[in-house]
mmCIF file of the N, C-alpha and C atoms, coordinates in Angstrom:
data_MODEL
# 
_entry.id   MODEL 
# 
loop_
_atom_site.group_PDB 
_atom_site.id 
_atom_site.type_symbol 
_atom_site.label_atom_id 
_atom_site.label_alt_id 
_atom_site.label_comp_id 
_atom_site.label_asym_id 
_atom_site.label_entity_id 
_atom_site.label_seq_id 
_atom_site.pdbx_PDB_ins_code 
_atom_site.Cartn_x 
_atom_site.Cartn_y 
_atom_site.Cartn_z 
_atom_site.occupancy 
_atom_site.B_iso_or_equiv 
_atom_site.pdbx_formal_charge 
_atom_site.auth_seq_id 
_atom_site.auth_comp_id 
_atom_site.auth_asym_id 
_atom_site.auth_atom_id 
_atom_site.pdbx_PDB_model_num 
ATOM 1   N N  . MET A 1 1  ? 0.821   -1.202  -0.035  1.00 0.00 ? 1  MET A N  1 
ATOM 2   C CA . MET A 1 1  ? -0.088  -0.050  -0.052  1.00 0.00 ? 1  MET A CA 1 
ATOM 3   C C  . MET A 1 1  ? 0.981   1.133   0.038   1.00 0.00 ? 1  MET A C  1 
ATOM 4   N N  . LYS A 1 2  ? 0.570   2.025   -0.926  1.00 0.00 ? 2  LYS A N  1 
ATOM 5   C CA . LYS A 1 2  ? 1.442   3.510   -0.839  1.00 0.00 ? 2  LYS A CA 1 
ATOM 6   C C  . LYS A 1 2  ? 0.882   4.290   0.292   1.00 0.00 ? 2  LYS A C  1 
ATOM 7   N N  . PRO A 1 3  ? 1.812   5.172   0.854   1.00 0.00 ? 3  PRO A N  1 
ATOM 8   C CA . PRO A 1 3  ? 1.514   5.872   1.960   1.00 0.00 ? 3  PRO A CA 1 
ATOM 9   C C  . PRO A 1 3  ? 0.352   7.033   1.757   1.00 0.00 ? 3  PRO A C  1 
ATOM 10  N N  . ILE A 1 4  ? -0.486  7.216   2.795   1.00 0.00 ? 4  ILE A N  1 
ATOM 11  C CA . ILE A 1 4  ? -1.512  8.034   2.743   1.00 0.00 ? 4  ILE A CA 1 
ATOM 12  C C  . ILE A 1 4  ? -0.891  9.566   2.817   1.00 0.00 ? 4  ILE A C  1 
ATOM 13  N N  . THR A 1 5  ? -1.097  10.160  1.729   1.00 0.00 ? 5  THR A N  1 
ATOM 14  C CA . THR A 1 5  ? -0.715  11.544  1.748   1.00 0.00 ? 5  THR A CA 1 
ATOM 15  C C  . THR A 1 5  ? -1.862  12.612  1.658   1.00 0.00 ? 5  THR A C  1 
ATOM 16  N N  . PHE A 1 6  ? -1.674  13.866  2.111   1.00 0.00 ? 6  PHE A N  1 
ATOM 17  C CA . PHE A 1 6  ? -2.687  14.764  2.022   1.00 0.00 ? 6  PHE A CA 1 
ATOM 18  C C  . PHE A 1 6  ? -2.084  15.981  1.355   1.00 0.00 ? 6  PHE A C  1 
ATOM 19  N N  . SER A 1 7  ? -3.197  16.669  0.473   1.00 0.00 ? 7  SER A N  1 
ATOM 20  C CA . SER A 1 7  ? -2.698  17.945  0.045   1.00 0.00 ? 7  SER A CA 1 
ATOM 21  C C  . SER A 1 7  ? -2.544  18.955  1.130   1.00 0.00 ? 7  SER A C  1 
ATOM 22  N N  . ARG A 1 8  ? -1.784  20.050  0.767   1.00 0.00 ? 8  ARG A N  1 
ATOM 23  C CA . ARG A 1 8  ? -1.393  21.176  1.676   1.00 0.00 ? 8  ARG A CA 1 
ATOM 24  C C  . ARG A 1 8  ? -2.731  21.638  2.463   1.00 0.00 ? 8  ARG A C  1 
ATOM 25  N N  . GLU A 1 9  ? -3.775  21.871  1.538   1.00 0.00 ? 9  GLU A N  1 
ATOM 26  C CA . GLU A 1 9  ? -4.843  22.375  2.119   1.00 0.00 ? 9  GLU A CA 1 
ATOM 27  C C  . GLU A 1 9  ? -5.640  21.416  3.109   1.00 0.00 ? 9  GLU A C  1 
ATOM 28  N N  . GLU A 1 10 ? -5.457  20.164  2.528   1.00 0.00 ? 10 GLU A N  1 
ATOM 29  C CA . GLU A 1 10 ? -6.037  19.019  3.404   1.00 0.00 ? 10 GLU A CA 1 
ATOM 30  C C  . GLU A 1 10 ? -5.234  19.008  4.876   1.00 0.00 ? 10 GLU A C  1 
ATOM 31  N N  . THR A 1 11 ? -4.028  19.210  4.801   1.00 0.00 ? 11 THR A N  1 
ATOM 32  C CA . THR A 1 11 ? -3.154  19.134  5.941   1.00 0.00 ? 11 THR A CA 1 
ATOM 33  C C  . THR A 1 11 ? -3.596  20.321  6.691   1.00 0.00 ? 11 THR A C  1 
ATOM 34  N N  . LYS A 1 12 ? -3.584  21.439  6.280   1.00 0.00 ? 12 LYS A N  1 
ATOM 35  C CA . LYS A 1 12 ? -4.010  22.754  6.971   1.00 0.00 ? 12 LYS A CA 1 
ATOM 36  C C  . LYS A 1 12 ? -5.412  22.531  7.656   1.00 0.00 ? 12 LYS A C  1 
ATOM 37  N N  . ALA A 1 13 ? -6.209  21.956  7.026   1.00 0.00 ? 13 ALA A N  1 
ATOM 38  C CA . ALA A 1 13 ? -7.595  21.516  7.785   1.00 0.00 ? 13 ALA A CA 1 
ATOM 39  C C  . ALA A 1 13 ? -7.474  20.616  8.928   1.00 0.00 ? 13 ALA A C  1 
ATOM 40  N N  . LEU A 1 14 ? -6.698  19.564  8.541   1.00 0.00 ? 14 LEU A N  1 
ATOM 41  C CA . LEU A 1 14 ? -6.485  18.659  9.683   1.00 0.00 ? 14 LEU A CA 1 
ATOM 42  C C  . LEU A 1 14 ? -5.676  19.206  10.917  1.00 0.00 ? 14 LEU A C  1 
ATOM 43  N N  . VAL A 1 15 ? -4.727  20.035  10.669  1.00 0.00 ? 15 VAL A N  1 
ATOM 44  C CA . VAL A 1 15 ? -3.965  20.593  11.708  1.00 0.00 ? 15 VAL A CA 1 
ATOM 45  C C  . VAL A 1 15 ? -4.867  21.409  12.471  1.00 0.00 ? 15 VAL A C  1 
ATOM 46  N N  . GLY A 1 16 ? -5.801  22.252  11.835  1.00 0.00 ? 16 GLY A N  1 
ATOM 47  C CA . GLY A 1 16 ? -6.767  22.895  12.476  1.00 0.00 ? 16 GLY A CA 1 
ATOM 48  C C  . GLY A 1 16 ? -7.722  22.275  13.343  1.00 0.00 ? 16 GLY A C  1 
ATOM 49  N N  . GLU A 1 17 ? -8.174  20.935  12.866  1.00 0.00 ? 17 GLU A N  1 
ATOM 50  C CA . GLU A 1 17 ? -9.083  20.131  13.685  1.00 0.00 ? 17 GLU A CA 1 
ATOM 51  C C  . GLU A 1 17 ? -8.363  19.763  14.863  1.00 0.00 ? 17 GLU A C  1 
ATOM 52  N N  . ILE A 1 18 ? -7.059  19.397  14.731  1.00 0.00 ? 18 ILE A N  1 
ATOM 53  C CA . ILE A 1 18 ? -6.456  18.963  15.879  1.00 0.00 ? 18 ILE A CA 1 
ATOM 54  C C  . ILE A 1 18 ? -6.145  20.233  16.884  1.00 0.00 ? 18 ILE A C  1 
ATOM 55  N N  . GLN A 1 19 ? -5.826  21.282  16.408  1.00 0.00 ? 19 GLN A N  1 
ATOM 56  C CA . GLN A 1 19 ? -5.669  22.483  17.471  1.00 0.00 ? 19 GLN A CA 1 
ATOM 57  C C  . GLN A 1 19 ? -7.006  22.723  18.028  1.00 0.00 ? 19 GLN A C  1 
ATOM 58  N N  . ASP A 1 20 ? -7.929  22.637  17.264  1.00 0.00 ? 20 ASP A N  1 
ATOM 59  C CA . ASP A 1 20 ? -9.463  22.871  18.031  1.00 0.00 ? 20 ASP A CA 1 
ATOM 60  C C  . ASP A 1 20 ? -9.734  21.749  18.830  1.00 0.00 ? 20 ASP A C  1 
ATOM 61  N N  . TYR A 1 21 ? -9.352  20.574  18.509  1.00 0.00 ? 21 TYR A N  1 
ATOM 62  C CA . TYR A 1 21 ? -9.811  19.410  19.514  1.00 0.00 ? 21 TYR A CA 1 
ATOM 63  C C  . TYR A 1 21 ? -8.868  19.664  21.056  1.00 0.00 ? 21 TYR A C  1 
ATOM 64  N N  . PHE A 1 22 ? -7.603  19.996  20.861  1.00 0.00 ? 22 PHE A N  1 
ATOM 65  C CA . PHE A 1 22 ? -6.845  20.141  21.944  1.00 0.00 ? 22 PHE A CA 1 
ATOM 66  C C  . PHE A 1 22 ? -7.510  21.419  22.860  1.00 0.00 ? 22 PHE A C  1 
ATOM 67  N N  . ARG A 1 23 ? -7.909  22.415  22.241  1.00 0.00 ? 23 ARG A N  1 
ATOM 68  C CA . ARG A 1 23 ? -8.336  23.639  22.853  1.00 0.00 ? 23 ARG A CA 1 
ATOM 69  C C  . ARG A 1 23 ? -9.546  23.359  23.429  1.00 0.00 ? 23 ARG A C  1 
ATOM 70  N N  . GLU A 1 24 ? -10.490 22.746  22.798  1.00 0.00 ? 24 GLU A N  1 
ATOM 71  C CA . GLU A 1 24 ? -11.991 22.576  23.301  1.00 0.00 ? 24 GLU A CA 1 
ATOM 72  C C  . GLU A 1 24 ? -11.972 21.397  24.164  1.00 0.00 ? 24 GLU A C  1 
ATOM 73  N N  . GLU A 1 25 ? -11.459 20.417  23.953  1.00 0.00 ? 25 GLU A N  1 
ATOM 74  C CA . GLU A 1 25 ? -11.470 19.212  24.742  1.00 0.00 ? 25 GLU A CA 1 
ATOM 75  C C  . GLU A 1 25 ? -10.555 18.955  25.935  1.00 0.00 ? 25 GLU A C  1 
ATOM 76  N N  . LEU A 1 26 ? -9.360  19.384  25.638  1.00 0.00 ? 26 LEU A N  1 
ATOM 77  C CA . LEU A 1 26 ? -8.260  19.228  26.627  1.00 0.00 ? 26 LEU A CA 1 
ATOM 78  C C  . LEU A 1 26 ? -7.816  20.595  27.408  1.00 0.00 ? 26 LEU A C  1 
ATOM 79  N N  . ASP A 1 27 ? -8.525  21.532  26.846  1.00 0.00 ? 27 ASP A N  1 
ATOM 80  C CA . ASP A 1 27 ? -8.202  23.073  27.508  1.00 0.00 ? 27 ASP A CA 1 
ATOM 81  C C  . ASP A 1 27 ? -6.567  23.259  27.313  1.00 0.00 ? 27 ASP A C  1 
ATOM 82  N N  . GLN A 1 28 ? -6.077  22.959  26.170  1.00 0.00 ? 28 GLN A N  1 
ATOM 83  C CA . GLN A 1 28 ? -4.617  23.068  26.013  1.00 0.00 ? 28 GLN A CA 1 
ATOM 84  C C  . GLN A 1 28 ? -4.418  23.630  24.499  1.00 0.00 ? 28 GLN A C  1 
ATOM 85  N N  . GLN A 1 29 ? -3.325  24.364  24.457  1.00 0.00 ? 29 GLN A N  1 
ATOM 86  C CA . GLN A 1 29 ? -2.864  24.940  23.038  1.00 0.00 ? 29 GLN A CA 1 
ATOM 87  C C  . GLN A 1 29 ? -1.922  23.899  22.590  1.00 0.00 ? 29 GLN A C  1 
ATOM 88  N N  . ILE A 1 30 ? -1.880  23.783  21.131  1.00 0.00 ? 30 ILE A N  1 
ATOM 89  C CA . ILE A 1 30 ? -0.947  23.213  20.487  1.00 0.00 ? 30 ILE A CA 1 
ATOM 90  C C  . ILE A 1 30 ? -0.663  23.809  19.235  1.00 0.00 ? 30 ILE A C  1 
ATOM 91  N N  . GLY A 1 31 ? 0.747   23.995  19.000  1.00 0.00 ? 31 GLY A N  1 
ATOM 92  C CA . GLY A 1 31 ? 1.390   24.642  17.879  1.00 0.00 ? 31 GLY A CA 1 
ATOM 93  C C  . GLY A 1 31 ? 0.874   23.977  16.547  1.00 0.00 ? 31 GLY A C  1 
ATOM 94  N N  . ALA A 1 32 ? 0.984   24.680  15.490  1.00 0.00 ? 32 ALA A N  1 
ATOM 95  C CA . ALA A 1 32 ? 0.714   24.067  14.231  1.00 0.00 ? 32 ALA A CA 1 
ATOM 96  C C  . ALA A 1 32 ? 1.761   22.851  13.806  1.00 0.00 ? 32 ALA A C  1 
ATOM 97  N N  . LEU A 1 33 ? 2.994   23.129  14.232  1.00 0.00 ? 33 LEU A N  1 
ATOM 98  C CA . LEU A 1 33 ? 4.141   21.890  13.964  1.00 0.00 ? 33 LEU A CA 1 
ATOM 99  C C  . LEU A 1 33 ? 3.770   20.679  14.893  1.00 0.00 ? 33 LEU A C  1 
ATOM 100 N N  . PRO A 1 34 ? 3.529   21.031  16.058  1.00 0.00 ? 34 PRO A N  1 
ATOM 101 C CA . PRO A 1 34 ? 3.316   19.699  16.909  1.00 0.00 ? 34 PRO A CA 1 
ATOM 102 C C  . PRO A 1 34 ? 2.036   18.959  16.293  1.00 0.00 ? 34 PRO A C  1 
ATOM 103 N N  . ALA A 1 35 ? 1.035   19.716  16.154  1.00 0.00 ? 35 ALA A N  1 
ATOM 104 C CA . ALA A 1 35 ? -0.265  19.166  15.352  1.00 0.00 ? 35 ALA A CA 1 
ATOM 105 C C  . ALA A 1 35 ? -0.073  18.560  14.150  1.00 0.00 ? 35 ALA A C  1 
ATOM 106 N N  . GLU A 1 36 ? 0.875   18.902  13.342  1.00 0.00 ? 36 GLU A N  1 
ATOM 107 C CA . GLU A 1 36 ? 1.064   18.554  12.039  1.00 0.00 ? 36 GLU A CA 1 
ATOM 108 C C  . GLU A 1 36 ? 1.944   17.024  12.390  1.00 0.00 ? 36 GLU A C  1 
ATOM 109 N N  . MET A 1 37 ? 2.676   16.967  13.255  1.00 0.00 ? 37 MET A N  1 
ATOM 110 C CA . MET A 1 37 ? 3.593   16.064  13.477  1.00 0.00 ? 37 MET A CA 1 
ATOM 111 C C  . MET A 1 37 ? 2.575   14.972  14.046  1.00 0.00 ? 37 MET A C  1 
ATOM 112 N N  . LEU A 1 38 ? 1.684   15.188  14.961  1.00 0.00 ? 38 LEU A N  1 
ATOM 113 C CA . LEU A 1 38 ? 0.717   14.296  15.528  1.00 0.00 ? 38 LEU A CA 1 
ATOM 114 C C  . LEU A 1 38 ? -0.101  13.706  14.355  1.00 0.00 ? 38 LEU A C  1 
ATOM 115 N N  . MET A 1 39 ? -0.528  14.628  13.409  1.00 0.00 ? 39 MET A N  1 
ATOM 116 C CA . MET A 1 39 ? -1.299  14.117  12.266  1.00 0.00 ? 39 MET A CA 1 
ATOM 117 C C  . MET A 1 39 ? -0.563  13.082  11.520  1.00 0.00 ? 39 MET A C  1 
ATOM 118 N N  . GLN A 1 40 ? 0.677   13.272  11.352  1.00 0.00 ? 40 GLN A N  1 
ATOM 119 C CA . GLN A 1 40 ? 1.626   12.330  10.616  1.00 0.00 ? 40 GLN A CA 1 
ATOM 120 C C  . GLN A 1 40 ? 1.825   11.050  11.173  1.00 0.00 ? 40 GLN A C  1 
ATOM 121 N N  . PHE A 1 41 ? 1.732   11.237  12.831  1.00 0.00 ? 41 PHE A N  1 
ATOM 122 C CA . PHE A 1 41 ? 1.878   9.917   13.345  1.00 0.00 ? 41 PHE A CA 1 
ATOM 123 C C  . PHE A 1 41 ? 0.683   8.961   13.090  1.00 0.00 ? 41 PHE A C  1 
ATOM 124 N N  . PHE A 1 42 ? -0.485  9.671   13.286  1.00 0.00 ? 42 PHE A N  1 
ATOM 125 C CA . PHE A 1 42 ? -1.715  8.899   13.154  1.00 0.00 ? 42 PHE A CA 1 
ATOM 126 C C  . PHE A 1 42 ? -1.872  8.383   11.772  1.00 0.00 ? 42 PHE A C  1 
ATOM 127 N N  . SER A 1 43 ? -1.420  9.127   10.808  1.00 0.00 ? 43 SER A N  1 
ATOM 128 C CA . SER A 1 43 ? -1.560  8.832   9.334   1.00 0.00 ? 43 SER A CA 1 
ATOM 129 C C  . SER A 1 43 ? -0.628  7.673   9.076   1.00 0.00 ? 43 SER A C  1 
ATOM 130 N N  . GLU A 1 44 ? 0.634   7.719   9.638   1.00 0.00 ? 44 GLU A N  1 
ATOM 131 C CA . GLU A 1 44 ? 1.556   6.551   9.259   1.00 0.00 ? 44 GLU A CA 1 
ATOM 132 C C  . GLU A 1 44 ? 1.236   5.417   10.167  1.00 0.00 ? 44 GLU A C  1 
ATOM 133 N N  . ARG A 1 45 ? 0.909   5.445   11.400  1.00 0.00 ? 45 ARG A N  1 
ATOM 134 C CA . ARG A 1 45 ? 0.589   4.309   12.264  1.00 0.00 ? 45 ARG A CA 1 
ATOM 135 C C  . ARG A 1 45 ? -0.729  3.790   12.255  1.00 0.00 ? 45 ARG A C  1 
ATOM 136 N N  . MET A 1 46 ? -1.750  4.569   12.112  1.00 0.00 ? 46 MET A N  1 
ATOM 137 C CA . MET A 1 46 ? -3.065  4.213   12.178  1.00 0.00 ? 46 MET A CA 1 
ATOM 138 C C  . MET A 1 46 ? -4.031  4.333   10.881  1.00 0.00 ? 46 MET A C  1 
ATOM 139 N N  . GLY A 1 47 ? -3.332  5.056   9.902   1.00 0.00 ? 47 GLY A N  1 
ATOM 140 C CA . GLY A 1 47 ? -4.039  5.185   8.846   1.00 0.00 ? 47 GLY A CA 1 
ATOM 141 C C  . GLY A 1 47 ? -4.800  4.077   8.035   1.00 0.00 ? 47 GLY A C  1 
ATOM 142 N N  . ALA A 1 48 ? -3.918  3.043   8.056   1.00 0.00 ? 48 ALA A N  1 
ATOM 143 C CA . ALA A 1 48 ? -4.242  1.737   7.243   1.00 0.00 ? 48 ALA A CA 1 
ATOM 144 C C  . ALA A 1 48 ? -5.585  1.213   7.943   1.00 0.00 ? 48 ALA A C  1 
ATOM 145 N N  . TYR A 1 49 ? -5.593  1.294   9.172   1.00 0.00 ? 49 TYR A N  1 
ATOM 146 C CA . TYR A 1 49 ? -6.961  0.815   9.844   1.00 0.00 ? 49 TYR A CA 1 
ATOM 147 C C  . TYR A 1 49 ? -8.106  1.508   9.371   1.00 0.00 ? 49 TYR A C  1 
ATOM 148 N N  . PHE A 1 50 ? -8.148  2.928   9.325   1.00 0.00 ? 50 PHE A N  1 
ATOM 149 C CA . PHE A 1 50 ? -9.203  3.652   8.871   1.00 0.00 ? 50 PHE A CA 1 
ATOM 150 C C  . PHE A 1 50 ? -9.251  3.258   7.373   1.00 0.00 ? 50 PHE A C  1 
ATOM 151 N N  . TYR A 1 51 ? -8.282  3.310   6.400   1.00 0.00 ? 51 TYR A N  1 
ATOM 152 C CA . TYR A 1 51 ? -8.389  2.980   5.024   1.00 0.00 ? 51 TYR A CA 1 
ATOM 153 C C  . TYR A 1 51 ? -9.176  1.670   4.869   1.00 0.00 ? 51 TYR A C  1 
ATOM 154 N N  . ASN A 1 52 ? -8.780  0.589   5.528   1.00 0.00 ? 52 ASN A N  1 
ATOM 155 C CA . ASN A 1 52 ? -9.267  -0.769  5.581   1.00 0.00 ? 52 ASN A CA 1 
ATOM 156 C C  . ASN A 1 52 ? -10.777 -0.674  5.975   1.00 0.00 ? 52 ASN A C  1 
ATOM 157 N N  . ARG A 1 53 ? -11.109 0.121   7.051   1.00 0.00 ? 53 ARG A N  1 
ATOM 158 C CA . ARG A 1 53 ? -12.284 0.069   7.268   1.00 0.00 ? 53 ARG A CA 1 
ATOM 159 C C  . ARG A 1 53 ? -13.197 0.701   6.124   1.00 0.00 ? 53 ARG A C  1 
ATOM 160 N N  . GLY A 1 54 ? -12.870 1.555   5.368   1.00 0.00 ? 54 GLY A N  1 
ATOM 161 C CA . GLY A 1 54 ? -13.492 2.259   4.246   1.00 0.00 ? 54 GLY A CA 1 
ATOM 162 C C  . GLY A 1 54 ? -13.535 1.224   3.086   1.00 0.00 ? 54 GLY A C  1 
ATOM 163 N N  . LEU A 1 55 ? -12.570 0.404   2.980   1.00 0.00 ? 55 LEU A N  1 
ATOM 164 C CA . LEU A 1 55 ? -12.699 -0.801  1.943   1.00 0.00 ? 55 LEU A CA 1 
ATOM 165 C C  . LEU A 1 55 ? -13.585 -1.758  2.401   1.00 0.00 ? 55 LEU A C  1 
ATOM 166 N N  . TYR A 1 56 ? -13.740 -2.003  3.683   1.00 0.00 ? 56 TYR A N  1 
ATOM 167 C CA . TYR A 1 56 ? -14.805 -3.050  4.164   1.00 0.00 ? 56 TYR A CA 1 
ATOM 168 C C  . TYR A 1 56 ? -16.291 -2.454  3.892   1.00 0.00 ? 56 TYR A C  1 
ATOM 169 N N  . ASP A 1 57 ? -16.333 -1.108  4.092   1.00 0.00 ? 57 ASP A N  1 
ATOM 170 C CA . ASP A 1 57 ? -17.701 -0.551  4.052   1.00 0.00 ? 57 ASP A CA 1 
ATOM 171 C C  . ASP A 1 57 ? -18.044 -0.554  2.475   1.00 0.00 ? 57 ASP A C  1 
ATOM 172 N N  . ALA A 1 58 ? -17.037 -0.409  1.597   1.00 0.00 ? 58 ALA A N  1 
ATOM 173 C CA . ALA A 1 58 ? -17.315 -0.273  0.237   1.00 0.00 ? 58 ALA A CA 1 
ATOM 174 C C  . ALA A 1 58 ? -17.735 -1.561  -0.338  1.00 0.00 ? 58 ALA A C  1 
ATOM 175 N N  . GLN A 1 59 ? -16.941 -2.725  0.192   1.00 0.00 ? 59 GLN A N  1 
ATOM 176 C CA . GLN A 1 59 ? -17.050 -4.133  -0.235  1.00 0.00 ? 59 GLN A CA 1 
ATOM 177 C C  . GLN A 1 59 ? -18.646 -4.385  0.205   1.00 0.00 ? 59 GLN A C  1 
ATOM 178 N N  . ALA A 1 60 ? -18.954 -3.961  1.443   1.00 0.00 ? 60 ALA A N  1 
ATOM 179 C CA . ALA A 1 60 ? -20.356 -4.305  1.641   1.00 0.00 ? 60 ALA A CA 1 
ATOM 180 C C  . ALA A 1 60 ? -21.465 -3.740  0.946   1.00 0.00 ? 60 ALA A C  1 
ATOM 181 N N  . LEU A 1 61 ? -21.141 -2.368  0.385   1.00 0.00 ? 61 LEU A N  1 
ATOM 182 C CA . LEU A 1 61 ? -22.276 -1.685  -0.386  1.00 0.00 ? 61 LEU A CA 1 
ATOM 183 C C  . LEU A 1 61 ? -22.209 -2.468  -1.664  1.00 0.00 ? 61 LEU A C  1 
ATOM 184 N N  . VAL A 1 62 ? -21.102 -2.839  -2.277  1.00 0.00 ? 62 VAL A N  1 
ATOM 185 C CA . VAL A 1 62 ? -21.135 -3.390  -3.626  1.00 0.00 ? 62 VAL A CA 1 
ATOM 186 C C  . VAL A 1 62 ? -21.800 -4.806  -3.460  1.00 0.00 ? 62 VAL A C  1 
ATOM 187 N N  . ARG A 1 63 ? -21.490 -5.575  -2.456  1.00 0.00 ? 63 ARG A N  1 
ATOM 188 C CA . ARG A 1 63 ? -22.150 -6.582  -2.246  1.00 0.00 ? 63 ARG A CA 1 
ATOM 189 C C  . ARG A 1 63 ? -23.601 -6.482  -2.223  1.00 0.00 ? 63 ARG A C  1 
ATOM 190 N N  . LYS A 1 64 ? -24.111 -5.573  -1.458  1.00 0.00 ? 64 LYS A N  1 
ATOM 191 C CA . LYS A 1 64 ? -25.654 -5.283  -1.317  1.00 0.00 ? 64 LYS A CA 1 
ATOM 192 C C  . LYS A 1 64 ? -26.081 -4.989  -2.892  1.00 0.00 ? 64 LYS A C  1 
ATOM 193 N N  . GLN A 1 65 ? -25.553 -4.139  -3.565  1.00 0.00 ? 65 GLN A N  1 
ATOM 194 C CA . GLN A 1 65 ? -25.929 -3.558  -4.878  1.00 0.00 ? 65 GLN A CA 1 
ATOM 195 C C  . GLN A 1 65 ? -25.871 -4.903  -5.697  1.00 0.00 ? 65 GLN A C  1 
ATOM 196 N N  . ILE A 1 66 ? -25.007 -5.741  -5.559  1.00 0.00 ? 66 ILE A N  1 
ATOM 197 C CA . ILE A 1 66 ? -25.010 -6.944  -6.406  1.00 0.00 ? 66 ILE A CA 1 
ATOM 198 C C  . ILE A 1 66 ? -26.072 -7.934  -6.170  1.00 0.00 ? 66 ILE A C  1 
ATOM 199 N N  . ASP A 1 67 ? -26.491 -8.039  -4.949  1.00 0.00 ? 67 ASP A N  1 
ATOM 200 C CA . ASP A 1 67 ? -27.527 -8.819  -4.544  1.00 0.00 ? 67 ASP A CA 1 
ATOM 201 C C  . ASP A 1 67 ? -28.786 -8.172  -4.959  1.00 0.00 ? 67 ASP A C  1 
ATOM 202 N N  . SER A 1 68 ? -28.935 -7.111  -4.903  1.00 0.00 ? 68 SER A N  1 
ATOM 203 C CA . SER A 1 68 ? -30.096 -6.448  -5.334  1.00 0.00 ? 68 SER A CA 1 
ATOM 204 C C  . SER A 1 68 ? -30.407 -6.344  -6.863  1.00 0.00 ? 68 SER A C  1 
ATOM 205 N N  . LEU A 1 69 ? -29.219 -6.216  -7.559  1.00 0.00 ? 69 LEU A N  1 
ATOM 206 C CA . LEU A 1 69 ? -29.239 -6.517  -9.111  1.00 0.00 ? 69 LEU A CA 1 
ATOM 207 C C  . LEU A 1 69 ? -29.472 -8.064  -9.476  1.00 0.00 ? 69 LEU A C  1 
ATOM 208 N N  . SER A 1 70 ? -28.917 -8.946  -8.819  1.00 0.00 ? 70 SER A N  1 
ATOM 209 C CA . SER A 1 70 ? -29.285 -10.229 -9.020  1.00 0.00 ? 70 SER A CA 1 
ATOM 210 C C  . SER A 1 70 ? -30.866 -10.638 -8.646  1.00 0.00 ? 70 SER A C  1 
ATOM 211 N N  . ASP A 1 71 ? -31.394 -9.965  -7.765  1.00 0.00 ? 71 ASP A N  1 
ATOM 212 C CA . ASP A 1 71 ? -33.002 -10.167 -7.491  1.00 0.00 ? 71 ASP A CA 1 
ATOM 213 C C  . ASP A 1 71 ? -33.688 -9.617  -8.646  1.00 0.00 ? 71 ASP A C  1 
ATOM 214 N N  . ASP A 1 72 ? -33.082 -8.412  -9.143  1.00 0.00 ? 72 ASP A N  1 
ATOM 215 C CA . ASP A 1 72 ? -33.973 -7.723  -10.241 1.00 0.00 ? 72 ASP A CA 1 
ATOM 216 C C  . ASP A 1 72 ? -33.732 -8.655  -11.587 1.00 0.00 ? 72 ASP A C  1 
ATOM 217 N N  . ILE A 1 73 ? -32.688 -9.189  -11.701 1.00 0.00 ? 73 ILE A N  1 
ATOM 218 C CA . ILE A 1 73 ? -32.533 -10.105 -12.771 1.00 0.00 ? 73 ILE A CA 1 
ATOM 219 C C  . ILE A 1 73 ? -33.265 -11.263 -12.932 1.00 0.00 ? 73 ILE A C  1 
ATOM 220 N N  . PHE A 1 74 ? -33.283 -11.886 -11.430 1.00 0.00 ? 74 PHE A N  1 
ATOM 221 C CA . PHE A 1 74 ? -34.302 -13.139 -11.489 1.00 0.00 ? 74 PHE A CA 1 
ATOM 222 C C  . PHE A 1 74 ? -35.705 -12.750 -11.585 1.00 0.00 ? 74 PHE A C  1 
ATOM 223 N N  . ALA A 1 75 ? -36.270 -11.691 -11.177 1.00 0.00 ? 75 ALA A N  1 
ATOM 224 C CA . ALA A 1 75 ? -37.438 -11.014 -11.499 1.00 0.00 ? 75 ALA A CA 1 
ATOM 225 C C  . ALA A 1 75 ? -37.877 -11.076 -12.930 1.00 0.00 ? 75 ALA A C  1 
ATOM 226 N N  . LEU A 1 76 ? -36.971 -10.886 -13.671 1.00 0.00 ? 76 LEU A N  1 
ATOM 227 C CA . LEU A 1 76 ? -37.198 -10.820 -15.155 1.00 0.00 ? 76 LEU A CA 1 
ATOM 228 C C  . LEU A 1 76 ? -37.367 -12.185 -15.836 1.00 0.00 ? 76 LEU A C  1 
ATOM 229 N N  . GLU A 1 77 ? -37.033 -13.146 -15.244 1.00 0.00 ? 77 GLU A N  1 
ATOM 230 C CA . GLU A 1 77 ? -37.111 -14.685 -15.688 1.00 0.00 ? 77 GLU A CA 1 
ATOM 231 C C  . GLU A 1 77 ? -38.692 -14.846 -15.938 1.00 0.00 ? 77 GLU A C  1 
ATOM 232 N N  . GLN A 1 78 ? -38.778 -15.397 -17.076 1.00 0.00 ? 78 GLN A N  1 
ATOM 233 C CA . GLN A 1 78 ? -40.052 -15.911 -17.566 1.00 0.00 ? 78 GLN A CA 1 
ATOM 234 C C  . GLN A 1 78 ? -40.290 -17.362 -17.290 1.00 0.00 ? 78 GLN A C  1 
ATOM 235 N N  . PRO A 1 79 ? -41.651 -17.526 -16.977 1.00 0.00 ? 79 PRO A N  1 
ATOM 236 C CA . PRO A 1 79 ? -42.039 -19.070 -16.684 1.00 0.00 ? 79 PRO A CA 1 
ATOM 237 C C  . PRO A 1 79 ? -41.730 -20.081 -17.802 1.00 0.00 ? 79 PRO A C  1 
ATOM 238 N N  . THR A 1 80 ? -41.459 -21.001 -17.511 1.00 0.00 ? 80 THR A N  1 
ATOM 239 C CA . THR A 1 80 ? -41.318 -22.148 -18.628 1.00 0.00 ? 80 THR A CA 1 
ATOM 240 C C  . THR A 1 80 ? -41.796 -23.457 -17.963 1.00 0.00 ? 80 THR A C  1 
ATOM 241 N N  . ARG A 1 81 ? -42.103 -24.509 -18.885 1.00 0.00 ? 81 ARG A N  1 
ATOM 242 C CA . ARG A 1 81 ? -42.558 -25.797 -18.565 1.00 0.00 ? 81 ARG A CA 1 
ATOM 243 C C  . ARG A 1 81 ? -41.605 -26.540 -17.926 1.00 0.00 ? 81 ARG A C  1 
ATOM 244 N N  . HIS A 1 82 ? -40.252 -26.233 -18.380 1.00 0.00 ? 82 HIS A N  1 
ATOM 245 C CA . HIS A 1 82 ? -39.081 -27.141 -17.882 1.00 0.00 ? 82 HIS A CA 1 
ATOM 246 C C  . HIS A 1 82 ? -38.716 -26.719 -16.412 1.00 0.00 ? 82 HIS A C  1 
ATOM 247 N N  . LEU A 1 83 ? -38.708 -27.494 -15.577 1.00 0.00 ? 83 LEU A N  1 
ATOM 248 C CA . LEU A 1 83 ? -38.369 -27.113 -14.031 1.00 0.00 ? 83 LEU A CA 1 
ATOM 249 C C  . LEU A 1 83 ? -36.686 -27.386 -13.974 1.00 0.00 ? 83 LEU A C  1 
ATOM 250 N N  . ARG A 1 84 ? -36.297 -26.530 -13.379 1.00 0.00 ? 84 ARG A N  1 
ATOM 251 C CA . ARG A 1 84 ? -34.733 -26.568 -13.150 1.00 0.00 ? 84 ARG A CA 1 
ATOM 252 C C  . ARG A 1 84 ? -34.421 -27.558 -11.979 1.00 0.00 ? 84 ARG A C  1 
# 
C-alpha cells in the first residue's frame, strides 16, 4: 500500500481540527508544527486501519448492490414448463 498523503489544504484543515480538539476538549494549546506531527503519526501508524475500514464498507455496499441486481435479474425470468 502506498503511503497516505494529504494535500497542503487538507493538511492545514486537519491541523486546525487537531488544534481545535486540544483547545476545546483538553483545554490546551498546541502549535501548528506539533499538530502536524501528530497528524503524521496517526496517518503513518493508524491510517491503514481507517483505510481498511473504508474498503470493508465499500465491499459491503457493492455486495448489497450486486444482491439487489441479482434479484432484479431473476425477477425478469419468464416461466417455462421445464423445471430446473
